[in-house]
C-alpha positions in Angstrom: -2.3 36.5 -14.7 -0.3 33.6 -13.3 2.9 34.3 -11.3 6.1 32.7 -12.4 7.6 29.9 -10.3 11.3 29.6 -10.0 12.7 26.1 -9.2 16.3 25.9 -8.1 17.9 22.4 -8.3 20.1 21.1 -5.6 22.4 18.5 -7.1 24.0 17.5 -3.7 20.5 17.0 -2.3 19.5 14.7 -5.3 22.7 12.7 -4.8 22.0 12.3 -1.1 18.5 11.0 -1.8 19.7 8.6 -4.6 22.2 7.1 -2.1 20.1 7.2 1.0 19.4 4.1 3.2 15.7 4.4 2.4 16.3 4.2 -1.4 18.7 1.3 -0.8 16.1 -0.6 1.2 13.4 0.0 -1.4 15.6 -1.2 -4.2 16.7 -4.3 -2.2 13.0 -5.1 -1.4 12.1 -4.8 -5.1 15.0 -7.0 -6.2 14.1 -9.6 -3.6 10.5 -9.7 -4.8 11.7 -10.2 -8.4 14.0 -13.0 -7.4 11.2 -14.7 -5.4 8.8 -14.5 -8.3 11.4 -16.0 -10.6 11.8 -19.0 -8.2 14.2 -17.7 -5.6 16.3 -20.1 -3.7 19.8 -20.7 -4.9 19.0 -20.2 -8.5 18.5 -16.4 -8.3 20.4 -14.1 -6.1 20.2 -10.4 -5.2 23.1 -7.9 -5.1 22.8 -4.3 -4.0 25.5 -1.6 -3.8 26.1 2.1 -3.9 27.6 3.3 -7.1 29.3 6.6 -7.7 26.0 8.4 -8.4 23.2 6.2 -7.0 22.3 3.0 -5.2 21.5 0.0 -7.3 20.2 -3.5 -6.9 20.3 -6.4 -9.4 19.0 -9.9 -9.6 21.1 -12.5 -11.4 21.2 -16.2 -12.1 23.5 -18.0 -9.7 23.3 -21.6 -10.8 23.2 -23.5 -14.0 19.6 -24.4 -13.3 18.7 -20.7 -13.0 20.5 -19.8 -16.3 18.7 -22.7 -18.0 15.3 -21.5 -16.6 16.0 -18.0 -17.9 17.2 -19.2 -21.3 14.3 -21.5 -21.9 11.4 -20.1 -20.0 12.5 -16.5 -19.4 11.5 -16.8 -15.7 13.6 -13.9 -14.5 12.5 -11.6 -17.4 8.8 -12.5 -16.7 9.2 -11.8 -13.0 10.1 -8.1 -13.5 6.6 -7.0 -12.8 7.0 -8.3 -9.2 9.3 -5.3 -8.6 6.7 -2.7 -9.3 5.2 -1.0 -6.4 
């Protein structure tokens, strides 16, 4: 007969991991890879910050050319796979 396993969650530990420098660096690396795959340069920029519960990173269009490229060719949307792995 299998023994029962008891798992006790540690919310403070989870919060520390989600805001850790290692997680921040990984998110930043992934966002930069997405921006580069979309065309990089001045058209797409990366922003990363620590929120109230976790670190986050985002890629956004920074120029009119970037917005036009996303609107017509979906370059940023199509570049999302570059952030995997």
